[in-house]
N, C-alpha and C positions, 0 to 999 in steps of 0.2 A: 126502741122496738118492743121492749117488754110490754108496754101498755097496748100496743097494736095487736099483739098475739096472745095476751093474757098470761105471759110467763112471769112468775114471781121474780123478784130481784135476786139474781145470783151474780157472783163476780165473773166478769168476762176477762179472759186472759189474752193479752196481745199475742198473736201467733205469726205476725209478719205481714208482708204486703207483696203484691205482684204488680209489675209495671209492663205495659205493652200498648200496642195499637190494636184496639178492638172496635169493631163497627166503624172503622175509618177515623178514629180519633185516639190520641194518646191519653192514657188513663192510668191511674194508680188506684188499686183496690186494697183496702186494709182488711185483714182477717182477724177474728177473735175466736177463741175456743171457749166452750162452756162445758164443764164437767158436772154431770148429774148422777145421783144415785139411782134414780128411776126417771122414766120419761113422763113429764107432766102432760095433762090434756091442754091442747092449744085452743084458745078462744079468740078467733079473728075478729077484727073490728069491721071487716067488709067495706072499708073505705080506702085506707092506705094499703092494707094487706088483704088480698082476697083468697090467697092460698099460701100455705106454709107447711113444712114438714121437717121434723128433726130426723137426722140420719147419721149413722156412723160412717167412717171412711169406707169400710167394706161395702156398705149398702149403696154407695155412690157409683160403684163400678158399672152398673147397668143403666145409669141415668144420663139423660142429655144434660151436659154442663156448659156453662159459659166458658169462654177461653180463659178468663181470669181465674175461675175456680179450678179449671184443669191445670193451669200453671201453678197454682198454690199446691194442689195435691201432688203434682209432679216434683215438688221440691224446689221450684224456681222462685225462692223467696228473697226479697231484699229487705233488710232491716233499716 
């Protein structure tokens, strides 16, 4: 994903996964955290990724989220 959004290589830390039935199918979504000193400018490739945004947990409260992301933020993680 780093190449698609222009993010320099930073270590991604495994943060868990969420399992469930979303959009009518069983799925497992893996999450990773990225810790940055400052937010970099994103440069999208406009092919695989046409929109992206970096946000803190607090900023996600007012956003529409997928069920998998809502499960992750709610603490429903499976390692």
